[in-house]
N, C-alpha and C positions, 0 to 999 in steps of 0.2 A: 349137757351141760350146765348144775346144778351152784345155785346161789344158796348157797345156805348160811345163817351166822344167831346165837344165841351173848341175846345185848337184858346190862339194866334198862332195871326199865327209869331211862331218865334221858331228858332232850338232849343232850350231848351224842349220849350215848348215838338214841336215831338221830343226831347232826352228822355225824359220825357213819356211823351202816348208807344211810340215803348221797352222801361222798365216796364208801368206795362201790354199794350196787351202779350207780352214772360207770363211773370208774370200768362195773367190769362187764358194761351197757354197751362204752365205746372198743374196749374190748372185740365185746363178742361182732362190731358194725363191723367190722375190720377187716375182721375173721370170715364177711360172708356168712353172718346167721342175725335176728336182724334185722334187717334191713330194712323193711315197715314200722319199726315202732320208733318216733320221734321222740327228741330227749325229754322234750314241753308233758309230756302226753307218762314219760314211762313218773318223769320226775312227780308230776301231779298224785298220779298209785298208789308211789309210794309216800308222800307228805304226808295221803290221808291217808294207809294201812299204818302208818308210824301214833299219824293222831288218834287215829282207831285205838289201836291197841290203847295206848298210852293210855289213855283217860276212859276208857266205857272196857277196856278189857285186863284191863290192869285196877282200875281205880286213880291211875297217879298215885302208885302202893311205885316208889323204889329201890324195896326189898325186891318188890318182884319180875321178875322179864321173861322178858319176850321173843 
């Protein structure tokens, strides 16, 4: 199972993506996948990845997509 999205390089889009990914994690956990993944660790990793993608990867250019 894969969760893939392409979003605009904006903080609001990143927040929405994190929200959708958290819902996907809940679905996986309910389906007996990803049982050992905690919501805290998953959210922390997503927040870090989004911050780095926005600031370093795309240079805070909201016209670019991540």
